[in-house]
C-alpha positions as CSV (number, residue, x, y, z in Angstrom):
1,M,-3.4,10.6,-10.7
2,Q,0.2,11.5,-9.9
3,R,-0.4,11.5,-6.2
4,L,-2.1,8.1,-6.3
5,G,0.7,6.7,-8.5
6,R,3.4,8.1,-6.1
7,A,1.6,6.6,-3.1
8,M,1.2,3.2,-4.7
9,A,4.7,3.1,-6.2
10,D,6.2,2.4,-2.8
11,P,5.8,-1.3,-1.7
12,T,5.4,-0.3,2.0
13,R,2.7,2.2,1.2
14,S,0.9,-0.3,-1.0
15,R,0.9,-2.8,1.9
16,I,-0.5,-0.1,4.2
17,L,-3.2,0.7,1.7
18,L,-4.2,-2.9,1.3
19,S,-4.4,-3.2,5.1
20,L,-6.6,-0.1,5.3
21,L,-8.8,-1.4,2.5
22,A,-9.7,-4.3,4.9
23,C,-10.4,-2.0,7.8
24,P,-9.4,1.3,9.5
25,A,-6.4,0.9,11.8
26,H,-4.1,2.7,14.2
27,P,-0.5,3.2,13.3
28,A,0.6,0.7,16.0
29,E,-1.7,-1.9,14.6
30,L,-0.4,-1.4,11.1
31,A,3.2,-1.6,12.4
32,N,2.5,-4.9,14.2
33,A,0.5,-6.4,11.3
34,L,3.0,-5.5,8.7
35,D,6.2,-6.1,10.8
36,L,7.3,-2.5,10.4
37,T,8.5,0.1,12.9
38,R,6.0,2.6,14.2
39,S,8.1,5.5,12.9
40,N,8.2,3.9,9.4
41,V,4.4,3.5,9.3
42,S,3.9,7.0,10.6
43,N,6.1,8.4,7.8
44,H,4.3,6.5,5.1
45,L,0.9,7.5,6.6
46,G,2.0,11.1,6.5
47,C,2.7,10.7,2.8
48,L,-0.6,9.0,2.2
49,R,-2.4,11.7,4.2
50,D,-0.6,14.5,2.3
51,C,-1.6,12.9,-1.0
52,G,-5.2,12.9,0.2
53,I,-5.5,9.2,0.0
54,V,-6.1,8.5,3.8
55,V,-7.6,10.5,6.6
56,A,-7.1,10.3,10.3
57,T,-9.8,10.5,12.9
58,H,-8.3,11.5,16.3
59,E,-9.3,9.4,19.3
60,G,-7.7,11.1,22.2
61,R,-3.9,10.7,21.7
62,Q,-4.4,8.1,19.0
63,A,-5.4,8.4,15.3
64,L,-7.5,6.0,13.4
65,Y,-6.6,5.9,9.7
66,E,-8.8,4.9,6.8
67,I,-9.1,5.4,3.1
68,A,-10.3,9.0,2.5
69,D,-13.2,8.4,0.2
70,P,-15.5,5.4,-0.4
71,H,-15.1,5.9,-4.2
72,L,-11.3,5.6,-3.8
73,A,-11.7,2.5,-1.6
74,R,-13.8,0.8,-4.3
75,T,-11.4,1.9,-7.0
76,L,-8.4,0.6,-5.2
77,T,-10.3,-2.7,-4.6
78,E,-11.0,-2.9,-8.3
79,L,-7.4,-2.1,-9.1
80,V,-6.2,-5.0,-6.8
81,E,-8.4,-7.4,-8.8
82,V,-7.0,-6.4,-12.2
83,K,-5.1,-9.1,-14.0
84,L,-2.2,-7.6,-15.9
85,A,-0.9,-9.0,-19.1
86,V,2.7,-9.3,-18.0
87,D,5.3,-10.9,-20.3
88,A,6.7,-13.7,-18.0
89,D,10.0,-13.6,-20.0
90,A,10.6,-9.9,-19.5
91,P,13.2,-9.2,-16.9
92,C,12.1,-7.5,-13.7
93,L,13.4,-4.0,-13.3
94,D,13.0,-3.8,-9.5
95,V,16.2,-5.0,-7.8
96,A,14.3,-5.2,-4.5
97,C,11.5,-7.4,-6.0
98,E,10.6,-10.2,-3.6
99,V,8.4,-12.2,-6.0
100,P,9.8,-15.8,-6.2
101,G,11.4,-16.4,-9.7
102,C,10.8,-12.9,-10.9
103,H,14.5,-12.0,-11.5
104,D,15.3,-15.0,-13.6
105,G,12.4,-14.7,-15.9
106,R,10.2,-17.3,-14.3
107,S,6.7,-16.4,-13.2
108,G,7.1,-17.8,-9.7
109,A,4.2,-20.1,-10.2
């Protein structure tokens, strides 16, 4: 649980996981799709791999990354669909939060 929580706590790793839920991808594809540098993606993929969340299949000099286990993929998909009971008046604690209206107590909707 701690490994999964650590992996998902980082917004960039969460974005990578969401992309990999849609389909397996090479690091360069993820970098382009997510507007990140290849080295940044590689570092985050290393963390996800070390946590056992993703696996790489080597294709010559390239690696194709995917979610490590179909059960985990289904669980992550279910987690994405969860509707949290968030108090819209509670202040956001994440200073880097990019959700519109979040920091001033509005829901952004």
